[in-house]
DRENDO-1510 file (C-alpha; in Angstrom, 1 decimal, always signed):
<recs>
REC; n; res; u; v; w
REC; 1; MET; +9.1; -3.4; +27.4 .
REC; 2; ASN; +8.0; -4.7; +24.0 .
REC; 3; LEU; +5.4; -7.0; +25.6 .
REC; 4; LEU; +4.3; -4.2; +27.9 .
REC; 5; ILE; +3.7; -1.9; +24.8 .
REC; 6; TYR; +1.7; -4.7; +23.2 .
REC; 7; LEU; -0.4; -5.2; +26.4 .
REC; 8; ILE; -1.3; -1.5; +26.4 .
REC; 9; VAL; -1.8; -1.0; +22.7 .
REC; 10; TYR; -3.9; -4.1; +21.9 .
REC; 11; PRO; -6.8; -3.3; +24.3 .
REC; 12; PHE; -7.0; +0.2; +23.0 .
REC; 13; ILE; -7.1; -0.9; +19.4 .
REC; 14; LEU; -9.8; -3.5; +20.2 .
REC; 15; PHE; -11.8; -0.9; +22.0 .
REC; 16; ILE; -11.6; +1.4; +18.9 .
REC; 17; SER; -12.6; -1.4; +16.6 .
REC; 18; TYR; -16.0; -1.9; +18.3 .
REC; 19; LEU; -16.9; +1.8; +18.1 .
REC; 20; PRO; -19.6; +2.9; +15.6 .
REC; 21; PHE; -17.9; +4.5; +12.6 .
REC; 22; LYS; -19.2; +7.9; +13.4 .
REC; 23; LEU; -17.7; +7.8; +16.9 .
REC; 24; MET; -14.5; +6.3; +15.6 .
REC; 25; TYR; -14.0; +9.1; +13.1 .
REC; 26; THR; -14.5; +11.6; +16.0 .
REC; 27; PHE; -11.5; +9.9; +17.7 .
REC; 28; SER; -9.7; +10.2; +14.4 .
REC; 29; ASP; -10.4; +13.9; +14.2 .
REC; 30; ILE; -9.0; +14.4; +17.6 .
REC; 31; THR; -5.9; +12.4; +16.8 .
REC; 32; PHE; -5.4; +14.5; +13.7 .
REC; 33; TYR; -5.0; +17.7; +15.8 .
REC; 34; VAL; -2.7; +15.9; +18.2 .
REC; 35; LEU; -0.5; +14.5; +15.4 .
REC; 36; TYR; -0.4; +17.6; +13.3 .
REC; 37; TYR; -0.4; +20.5; +15.8 .
REC; 38; LEU; +1.0; +19.1; +19.0 .
REC; 39; ILE; +3.3; +16.1; +18.3 .
REC; 40; LYS; +4.0; +17.3; +14.7 .
REC; 41; TYR; +4.5; +13.7; +13.7 .
REC; 42; ARG; +7.1; +13.6; +10.8 .
REC; 43; ARG; +6.0; +17.1; +9.8 .
REC; 44; LYS; +9.5; +17.9; +8.5 .
REC; 45; VAL; +9.6; +14.8; +6.3 .
REC; 46; VAL; +6.1; +15.4; +4.9 .
REC; 47; ARG; +6.8; +19.1; +4.2 .
REC; 48; TYR; +10.2; +18.3; +2.6 .
REC; 49; ASN; +8.5; +15.6; +0.4 .
REC; 50; LEU; +5.8; +18.0; -0.7 .
REC; 51; GLU; +8.2; +20.8; -1.4 .
REC; 52; ILE; +10.7; +18.7; -3.4 .
REC; 53; SER; +8.1; +16.9; -5.5 .
REC; 54; LYS; +6.5; +20.2; -6.5 .
REC; 55; ILE; +3.1; +18.6; -6.2 .
REC; 56; SER; +1.5; +21.9; -5.5 .
REC; 57; ASN; +1.5; +25.3; -7.3 .
REC; 58; SER; +1.8; +27.5; -4.2 .
REC; 59; LYS; +2.7; +27.3; -0.5 .
REC; 60; LYS; -1.0; +27.8; +0.4 .
REC; 61; GLU; -2.0; +24.8; -1.7 .
REC; 62; MET; +0.9; +22.8; -0.3 .
REC; 63; ILE; -0.3; +23.4; +3.3 .
REC; 64; LYS; -3.8; +22.5; +2.4 .
REC; 65; ILE; -2.6; +19.2; +0.9 .
REC; 66; GLU; -0.4; +18.6; +4.0 .
REC; 67; LYS; -3.4; +19.0; +6.4 .
REC; 68; GLN; -5.7; +16.9; +4.2 .
REC; 69; PHE; -3.0; +14.2; +4.3 .
REC; 70; TYR; -2.8; +14.2; +8.1 .
REC; 71; ARG; -6.5; +13.9; +8.3 .
REC; 72; HIS; -6.4; +11.0; +5.9 .
REC; 73; ILE; -3.5; +9.1; +7.5 .
REC; 74; THR; -5.3; +9.1; +10.9 .
REC; 75; ASP; -8.4; +7.8; +9.2 .
REC; 76; VAL; -6.4; +5.0; +7.6 .
REC; 77; PHE; -5.0; +3.9; +11.0 .
REC; 78; PHE; -8.4; +3.9; +12.7 .
REC; 79; GLU; -9.9; +2.1; +9.7 .
REC; 80; MET; -7.2; -0.6; +10.0 .
REC; 81; PHE; -8.1; -1.0; +13.7 .
REC; 82; LYS; -11.7; -1.5; +12.7 .
REC; 83; PHE; -10.7; -4.7; +10.8 .
REC; 84; LEU; -10.5; -6.6; +14.1 .
REC; 85; SER; -14.3; -6.5; +14.4 .
REC; 86; ILE; -15.8; -5.4; +11.1 .
REC; 87; SER; -18.0; -8.0; +9.4 .
REC; 88; GLU; -17.5; -9.3; +5.9 .
REC; 89; LYS; -20.8; -7.7; +4.8 .
REC; 90; GLU; -19.7; -4.2; +6.0 .
REC; 91; ILE; -16.2; -4.3; +4.6 .
REC; 92; LYS; -17.5; -5.4; +1.2 .
REC; 93; LYS; -19.7; -2.3; +1.2 .
REC; 94; ARG; -16.7; -0.1; +2.0 .
REC; 95; PHE; -14.2; -1.6; -0.4 .
REC; 96; VAL; -15.1; -2.7; -3.9 .
REC; 97; VAL; -13.3; -3.7; -7.1 .
REC; 98; GLU; -14.6; -1.7; -10.0 .
REC; 99; ASN; -13.7; -4.2; -12.7 .
REC; 100; PRO; -13.3; -7.7; -11.2 .
REC; 101; GLU; -14.0; -9.2; -14.6 .
REC; 102; LEU; -10.4; -8.4; -15.6 .
REC; 103; LEU; -9.0; -10.6; -12.8 .
REC; 104; GLN; -11.7; -13.2; -13.6 .
REC; 105; LYS; -10.5; -13.3; -17.2 .
REC; 106; LEU; -6.9; -14.1; -16.0 .
REC; 107; ALA; -8.3; -16.7; -13.6 .
REC; 108; ASN; -10.2; -18.4; -16.5 .
REC; 109; GLN; -6.8; -18.7; -18.1 .
REC; 110; ASN; -5.5; -20.3; -15.0 .
REC; 111; LYS; -3.1; -17.5; -14.3 .
REC; 112; SER; -1.9; -16.2; -11.0 .
REC; 113; VAL; -1.2; -12.5; -10.7 .
REC; 114; VAL; +1.3; -10.0; -9.4 .
REC; 115; PHE; -0.8; -7.1; -8.1 .
REC; 116; MET; +1.2; -3.9; -7.7 .
REC; 117; VAL; -0.2; -1.0; -5.6 .
REC; 118; ALA; +1.0; +2.2; -3.9 .
REC; 119; HIS; +0.7; +3.4; -0.4 .
REC; 120; HIS; -2.2; +5.5; -1.5 .
REC; 121; GLY; -5.8; +5.9; -0.3 .
REC; 122; GLY; -7.2; +3.1; +1.9 .
REC; 123; PHE; -4.6; +0.6; +0.7 .
REC; 124; GLU; -5.1; -1.5; +3.9 .
REC; 125; TYR; -8.4; -2.5; +2.4 .
REC; 126; PHE; -6.5; -4.5; -0.1 .
REC; 127; MET; -6.2; -7.2; +2.6 .
REC; 128; SER; -9.9; -8.0; +2.0 .
REC; 129; ILE; -9.6; -8.2; -1.8 .
REC; 130; GLY; -10.2; -12.0; -1.6 .
REC; 131; TYR; -13.9; -11.3; -1.1 .
REC; 132; HIS; -14.0; -9.9; -4.6 .
REC; 133; VAL; -11.6; -12.0; -6.8 .
REC; 134; PRO; -11.1; -15.7; -7.6 .
REC; 135; HIS; -7.4; -15.7; -6.6 .
REC; 136; ALA; -6.1; -16.5; -3.1 .
REC; 137; PRO; -4.5; -13.2; -1.9 .
REC; 138; PHE; -1.0; -12.9; -0.4 .
REC; 139; ALA; +0.6; -9.6; +0.6 .
REC; 140; VAL; +4.3; -9.1; +0.6 .
REC; 141; TYR; +5.3; -6.9; +3.6 .
REC; 142; THR; +8.3; -5.7; +5.6 .
REC; 143; PRO; +8.1; -7.2; +9.2 .
REC; 144; LEU; +8.4; -4.8; +12.1 .
REC; 145; SER; +11.4; -5.0; +14.3 .
REC; 146; ASN; +9.1; -5.2; +17.4 .
REC; 147; LYS; +7.9; -8.8; +17.2 .
REC; 148; TYR; +4.8; -8.1; +19.4 .
REC; 149; LEU; +3.7; -5.1; +17.3 .
REC; 150; ASP; +4.5; -7.1; +14.2 .
REC; 151; GLY; +2.2; -9.9; +15.4 .
REC; 152; LEU; -0.5; -7.4; +16.2 .
REC; 153; VAL; -0.4; -5.8; +12.7 .
REC; 154; LYS; -0.5; -9.3; +11.2 .
REC; 155; LYS; -3.5; -10.2; +13.4 .
REC; 156; ILE; -5.4; -7.2; +12.2 .
REC; 157; ARG; -4.5; -7.6; +8.5 .
REC; 158; LEU; -5.2; -11.4; +8.4 .
REC; 159; ARG; -8.7; -10.9; +9.7 .
REC; 160; HIS; -10.2; -10.9; +6.2 .
REC; 161; GLY; -8.6; -13.7; +4.3 .
REC; 162; ALA; -5.3; -12.5; +3.0 .
REC; 163; GLN; -2.0; -14.1; +4.0 .
REC; 164; MET; +1.3; -12.3; +4.5 .
REC; 165; ILE; +4.7; -13.0; +3.2 .
REC; 166; SER; +7.9; -11.4; +4.5 .
REC; 167; ARG; +9.7; -9.6; +1.6 .
REC; 168; TYR; +12.9; -11.2; +2.8 .
REC; 169; ASN; +11.8; -14.7; +1.6 .
REC; 170; ALA; +9.0; -13.8; -0.8 .
REC; 171; ALA; +10.8; -14.9; -4.0 .
REC; 172; LEU; +11.5; -18.5; -2.7 .
REC; 173; PHE; +8.0; -18.7; -1.1 .
REC; 174; ILE; +6.3; -17.7; -4.3 .
REC; 175; LYS; +8.4; -20.1; -6.3 .
REC; 176; ASN; +7.5; -23.0; -4.1 .
REC; 177; GLN; +3.8; -22.0; -3.9 .
REC; 178; LEU; +3.3; -21.8; -7.6 .
REC; 179; LYS; +4.0; -25.5; -7.9 .
REC; 180; GLU; +0.6; -26.1; -6.2 .
REC; 181; ASN; -1.1; -25.1; -9.5 .
REC; 182; LYS; -3.6; -22.9; -7.7 .
REC; 183; LEU; -4.6; -19.3; -8.4 .
REC; 184; PHE; -2.7; -16.8; -6.3 .
REC; 185; LEU; -2.7; -13.0; -6.2 .
REC; 186; TYR; +0.6; -11.5; -4.8 .
REC; 187; GLY; +0.0; -7.9; -3.6 .
REC; 188; MET; +3.2; -5.8; -3.6 .
REC; 189; ALA; +3.4; -2.1; -2.6 .
REC; 190; ALA; +6.7; -1.1; -4.3 .
REC; 191; ASP; +6.7; +2.6; -4.0 .
REC; 192; GLN; +8.9; +3.1; -1.0 .
REC; 193; SER; +12.6; +3.9; -1.1 .
REC; 194; ALA; +14.8; +1.0; -2.1 .
REC; 195; GLN; +18.3; +0.3; -0.6 .
REC; 196; ILE; +21.3; +1.2; -2.7 .
REC; 197; ARG; +23.2; -1.7; -4.1 .
REC; 198; SER; +25.7; -2.2; -7.0 .
REC; 199; LYS; +22.8; -3.1; -9.4 .
REC; 200; THR; +20.3; -0.6; -8.1 .
REC; 201; TYR; +17.8; +0.7; -10.7 .
REC; 202; TRP; +17.3; +4.4; -10.6 .
REC; 203; LYS; +14.2; +6.1; -11.9 .
REC; 204; GLU; +12.7; +9.6; -11.8 .
REC; 205; PHE; +9.8; +9.7; -9.4 .
REC; 206; LEU; +7.9; +13.0; -9.2 .
REC; 207; GLY; +10.9; +14.7; -10.9 .
REC; 208; ILE; +13.6; +13.3; -8.6 .
REC; 209; LYS; +15.9; +10.4; -9.5 .
REC; 210; VAL; +15.6; +7.7; -6.7 .
REC; 211; PRO; +16.3; +4.0; -6.3 .
REC; 212; VAL; +13.2; +1.9; -6.9 .
REC; 213; PHE; +12.2; -1.6; -6.1 .
REC; 214; THR; +12.3; -4.1; -9.0 .
REC; 215; GLY; +11.4; -7.3; -7.0 .
REC; 216; SER; +7.9; -7.4; -8.3 .
REC; 217; GLU; +9.1; -7.3; -11.9 .
REC; 218; ARG; +11.8; -9.9; -11.3 .
REC; 219; ILE; +9.3; -12.3; -9.7 .
REC; 220; ALA; +6.8; -11.7; -12.5 .
REC; 221; LYS; +9.4; -12.3; -15.2 .
REC; 222; GLU; +10.8; -15.5; -13.5 .
REC; 223; HIS; +7.3; -17.1; -13.5 .
REC; 224; ASP; +5.8; -15.2; -16.4 .
REC; 225; LEU; +3.0; -14.0; -14.2 .
REC; 226; PRO; +0.7; -11.2; -15.5 .
REC; 227; VAL; +1.2; -7.9; -13.7 .
REC; 228; VAL; -1.7; -5.6; -12.8 .
REC; 229; PHE; -1.9; -2.2; -11.1 .
REC; 230; GLY; -4.5; -1.4; -8.5 .
REC; 231; LYS; -5.6; +2.3; -8.5 .
REC; 232; MET; -7.2; +3.1; -5.2 .
REC; 233; LYS; -9.9; +5.8; -5.1 .
REC; 234; GLN; -11.7; +7.3; -2.2 .
REC; 235; LYS; -15.4; +7.6; -2.9 .
REC; 236; LYS; -16.1; +9.3; +0.5 .
REC; 237; ARG; -14.8; +9.0; +4.0 .
REC; 238; GLY; -14.5; +5.4; +4.8 .
REC; 239; TYR; -15.4; +4.1; +1.4 .
REC; 240; TYR; -12.9; +3.1; -1.3 .
REC; 241; SER; -12.8; +1.4; -4.6 .
REC; 242; VAL; -10.0; +0.0; -6.7 .
REC; 243; GLU; -9.7; +0.1; -10.5 .
REC; 244; VAL; -7.5; -2.7; -11.9 .
REC; 245; GLU; -5.3; -2.0; -14.9 .
REC; 246; VAL; -3.1; -4.5; -16.7 .
REC; 247; ILE; +0.6; -3.5; -16.9 .
REC; 248; CYS; +1.5; -6.6; -18.9 .
REC; 249; GLU; +0.3; -10.1; -19.4 .
REC; 250; LYS; +3.5; -11.8; -20.6 .
REC; 251; PRO; +6.4; -10.3; -18.6 .
REC; 252; LYS; +9.1; -12.5; -20.2 .
REC; 253; LYS; +8.5; -10.7; -23.5 .
REC; 254; ILE; +8.9; -7.3; -22.0 .
REC; 255; LYS; +12.3; -5.5; -21.8 .
REC; 256; ASN; +13.9; -5.2; -18.4 .
REC; 257; PHE; +12.6; -2.4; -16.2 .
REC; 258; LYS; +9.7; -1.6; -18.5 .
REC; 259; ILE; +7.2; -3.1; -15.9 .
REC; 260; THR; +8.8; -1.0; -13.1 .
REC; 261; ASP; +8.7; +2.1; -15.3 .
REC; 262; LYS; +5.0; +1.7; -16.0 .
REC; 263; PHE; +4.3; +1.1; -12.4 .
REC; 264; VAL; +6.1; +4.3; -11.4 .
REC; 265; THR; +4.2; +6.3; -14.1 .
REC; 266; LEU; +0.9; +5.0; -12.8 .
REC; 267; VAL; +1.7; +5.9; -9.2 .
REC; 268; GLU; +2.8; +9.4; -10.2 .
REC; 269; LYS; -0.5; +9.9; -12.1 .
REC; 270; GLN; -2.5; +8.6; -9.1 .
REC; 271; ILE; -0.6; +11.0; -6.7 .
REC; 272; LYS; -1.2; +14.0; -8.9 .
REC; 273; GLU; -4.9; +13.3; -9.1 .
REC; 274; SER; -5.3; +13.0; -5.3 .
REC; 275; PRO; -2.0; +14.1; -3.6 .
REC; 276; HIS; -3.5; +14.1; -0.1 .
REC; 277; LEU; -4.1; +10.4; -0.3 .
REC; 278; TYR; -0.5; +9.4; -0.7 .
REC; 279; PHE; +1.6; +8.5; +2.3 .
REC; 280; TRP; +4.0; +11.4; +2.5 .
REC; 281; THR; +5.5; +10.3; +5.8 .
REC; 282; HIS; +7.8; +7.8; +3.9 .
REC; 283; ASP; +11.3; +9.2; +3.5 .
REC; 284; ARG; +11.0; +8.6; -0.2 .
REC; 285; PHE; +13.8; +11.0; -1.4 .
REC; 286; LYS; +16.5; +10.3; +1.2 .
REC; 287; HIS; +18.9; +8.9; -1.5 .
REC; 288; LYS; +18.4; +11.6; -4.1 .
REC; 289; ASP; +21.9; +13.0; -3.7 .
REC; 290; LYS; +23.4; +9.6; -4.3 .
REC; 291; ALA; +21.9; +9.2; -7.8 .
REC; 292; PRO; +24.3; +8.5; -10.6 .
REC; 293; ILE; +24.9; +11.3; -13.0 .
</recs>
């Protein structure tokens, strides 16, 4: 059955990828109506997240954000499909780094980088960041349980130069790789809900105390890698830019959890500026009732 799903899905995605952008977005518009009004894909989760985070001042505004979000999320998926056929020239027009000189400065110091991002805006475009920076990009990700679909997602994402590392062996992989004395950029989206363990770090996120991932900070501290944040912006439909901001250059000198705290603060600011661009389908607050007092 898994193979059958792959054989059905892949030809459809390939077909979409070769469509002109204007026609592709027509399909995206149709998909929005199907997801939002007919299937109501994760509507309860999205509505709950918007309500509990108090990101809007009224119900009317909240519904507006909700609809804008569903329009955006369908665009993101179709844009990801496009990666199978889009040229380097075209993708470099649609995704730019506003201040690449910041990463160039770190490269001149022979420093690899931990690049922290959120599931915000056209974050899939980060897979093409190697076109803009001197570092070799690697993305830490969570493999899908369906190996065929996981392979398909990797095929799409690897099309423009970045490599992928499973989060389950990322720490060891990075440790071994840094011995090569090359310049690497490790992209980590650390804004999803973390599992609860005995040493879980809890932090307020949009006013709710939740468990947060600290793996990016631990890796940065272990190898004393500079940590930067990528703030994704949408210039217009299908066009994005990222502004890079340094969180810290010498992690070993920073107190524990300060890097994670700064990341959470930057993500919150980004969400409040453009709430419809955040991925509200994630069950981000599912552990809120388990938070320590």
